[in-house]
C-alpha positions in Angstrom: 150.4 53.6 56.4 148.8 53.7 59.8 145.1 54.5 60.1 145.4 56.1 63.5 147.3 59.2 62.5 145.6 62.5 63.5 144.1 65.0 61.0 146.1 68.0 60.0 145.8 70.9 62.5 145.9 73.5 59.7 143.5 72.2 57.1 141.9 69.1 58.8 143.1 66.9 56.0 142.8 63.2 56.6 145.7 62.0 54.5 148.6 62.8 56.9 151.7 60.6 56.9 154.9 60.2 58.9 158.2 61.5 57.6 160.9 60.7 60.1 159.8 62.2 63.4 157.3 64.7 61.8 153.8 64.3 60.6 153.1 65.8 57.1 149.9 66.9 55.4 150.1 66.4 51.6 147.1 68.7 51.0 148.5 71.9 52.5 152.2 71.0 53.1 152.0 71.6 56.9 154.6 69.7 59.0 154.3 69.3 62.7 155.7 67.1 65.5 153.4 64.6 67.2 154.6 65.8 70.6 153.3 69.3 69.7 149.8 67.9 69.2 149.8 66.0 72.5 150.9 69.1 74.4 148.2 71.2 72.7 145.5 68.7 73.4 143.7 71.0 75.8 142.4 73.1 73.0 144.4 76.2 74.0 146.6 77.6 71.2 149.9 78.8 72.6 151.1 82.0 70.9 154.8 82.8 71.2 156.7 86.0 70.4 159.7 86.4 68.1 162.1 85.0 70.7 159.9 82.2 72.0 158.3 83.7 75.1 154.6 82.7 75.6 152.2 85.6 75.2 149.0 86.2 77.2 146.2 88.7 77.1 147.1 92.0 78.7 150.9 91.7 78.1 153.1 94.6 77.0 155.2 93.9 73.9 157.9 95.7 72.0 158.0 95.8 68.1 161.3 94.3 67.0 161.5 95.6 63.5 160.1 98.6 61.6 156.7 97.9 60.1 155.2 99.6 57.1 151.7 100.8 57.6 149.4 101.7 54.6 148.6 105.4 54.6 151.5 106.3 56.9 154.8 107.7 55.6 156.8 106.6 58.7 155.2 103.3 59.8 155.8 101.7 63.2 159.4 102.0 64.4 161.3 99.2 66.0 161.3 99.6 69.8 157.7 100.9 70.0 155.9 99.6 73.1 152.4 98.2 72.7 150.5 97.8 75.9 147.5 95.6 76.8 147.5 93.2 73.9 144.7 90.8 73.2 145.3 87.4 71.5 142.9 86.5 68.7 142.6 84.1 65.8 143.3 86.6 63.2 143.6 86.5 59.4 146.9 85.7 57.7 148.9 85.1 60.9 147.9 88.4 62.6 147.2 87.0 66.1 147.6 90.1 68.3 144.8 92.7 68.5 146.1 96.0 70.0 146.1 99.8 69.9 149.4 101.4 68.9 150.0 105.0 70.0 149.8 107.3 67.0 148.2 104.7 64.7 145.1 103.4 66.5 143.6 99.9 66.6 145.4 97.2 64.4 146.5 93.6 64.3 150.1 92.5 64.5 151.9 89.2 64.0 153.5 87.6 67.0 156.6 87.1 65.0 157.4 90.8 64.9 157.1 91.5 68.7 158.8 90.4 71.9 157.5 90.4 75.4 158.6 93.5 77.4 
């Protein structure tokens, strides 16, 4: 086992190991490619939408599937446009902060939107 392997980007675990072309953390189970880490070495986290487009602050996105919202009988319909998003380090994968017309301020996951 090599001593110069990087720590896990998810949990900062020090016991990472190589499995083929991937690096694996036995503590949290996260797998990543060493090339991903070298590309992200600038400290900026790249957030991509459901189809792989890179998102940025101020973008307009479209919801790709109907989302249930607590307290609302209808939820957010697929095809709803959300303007002027803000990228954040949210809780539980919710990395988009926005205002949805008819619902107000909320956080969305980037996996349920696509760039408009």
